[in-house]
N, C-alpha and C positions, 0 to 999 in steps of 0.2 A: 506494501499500499504506500510505503513513503516511496520508494523509486517510483512507483507510478506517479505521484503526485507532484514528484518533484521534474519529472520529464516532461511533461504537460505542462501546456500554456495556463490551459483553462479549465483543468480538471474537476470531475465533480464527485460526491460521493453518495449514496444511497445507505442509509443507516439503519438497518431492521434489526430491532433489538428489543429486549422488553426494559432494559437501561440506556440512559442517555451517555453517562459516562462523562458526567461534566464537571465534578468534582474537582476542584485542584490535585494535580498529578495523575488523574485519571488519564485513559486512552483518547477520548476525543478532545479533552480540555486540553492536551497537549498539543495533539494536531493542530488546535486553533490557536491556542498561547503561543508557538512555534512557527507560527506561518504556514502551516503544512497546506493549510487548506484555509481560505478565507471562509466566514461565517455564511455569506451568499451562496457557496458551493457546497453547504452539507443538507443533505436533505434527512430528517428524522422519519421514521415509519413504524406505528404501531406500537411505542414506550406506553408502556403501564404500572411501572415501579418506581416513580422518579420523586425525588424530594424538594421541596420548597425551594431549597437554594439552586437546586437542576433547574427547575423551573424558572426562577428570577433571574437566573445566569442565559437560560434562552429567550426570556424576553429583553434583557439588556442587549444583549449579541442579534437580536431581530432574525433568532436562526428558524427556518422553515421547518416547521413542525407539524406532525400529523399522527397525536398519542391517538391509542387505541379508542377512548373516549370517542373522538372525530369518526376513525372507522367505523366505528358502531353505528354511530348518528347519523353519518351520512352514508354508508355504504363503500364497499370495494370499488366498485366501478367511478362513484365521483371522486374517491381520494384517489385512485391510479389516474384518473385524469389530471387532477391537481399536481399530483408527484411528476408526471411525464410532461405538461407544459414547463414546470421550472426546470427539469432535467435536459430538456433539448438545448437548453441556451448552453451549457457545459461540449466543450469541443471532445474529451473521453470521460465514460464514467464507470466509474467504478462501483458494484454495489457488493454489499459486506452484508450476511443476514447469519444471526447469531441464533440458534435453535431456541435459546432461551424467552422468544419471542411468544414461543406456543403455549397453548393454554396448558395449565397443571394437569389435566386428566391426560393429556399426550405425554410431556414430560415431567414426571413426579417431584423431579427436582426445582421445578419453576412456580413462579407466583400464578395464580389464578389470573385470570381479565384477559388471557391473551390471544393470539390471532387461533383460529382452528388452520390442520393442516390444510385444509381445500382452498382456504384464505388466503395464506401464503403461498400454493401453489398459484393461485389466481394470480397475486403479485410479480410471480415471477414469470408467468406467462404474460403479462401485459409486459414489464421489462424489457425481456427477450425482443419484444417487437421494435423496440427504439434502433436506432442504428449508432447510437454513440456507444453503446455499451462494449468496454474493451477487455474488463476484468471482473471477475467474480471473486468471493469467497464464502465458506460457509463454515462456521464452529460449530464443532457437538463434542459431544462425548462417545465412547465406543458403543454405550448402550443405545446409543439413537441410529446405530446403521442402517435401520430399514428406510426410516425418516430420512435420513442421509442421502440414500441410494435414490428415494423418490424427487428430493430436491434437485441432486444432482443430475438425475435425468430428465430434469423440465429444464433445467439450465441448459443444457447442453444439446436437448435434441433439436430438430428443424422445425 
């Protein structure tokens, strides 16, 4: 991800995770504070486990945020349209998927209130239609291998 961002002039990141990792020293906070990505080039999707400090930071930086509450209220199609509308402005797009975004009954270690597998697959199918997607990453633990196989097959199928 770091090399990707440094090599591209207007790289964008779609960050699909249950958390935003915006506390000082955490992953996304570091990407922003080190200037690896500008705030306008990161799109957060389906977060459902955020602290007040993270929400305040997101508001302060005017981050593109589509939390789970919005996904549930607006629907996957409307949110995917909004995400894609922003993402098409980037020269190159990196899609980061953390399986922690999935709802508790799907992944037992997760917190309740996340995406279903079907919803995540829908977002992947929509994002694949974008011509500027250049790289993707899926974070999961070995116990989630069946879900990982499904997500990978969706990402790389025609």
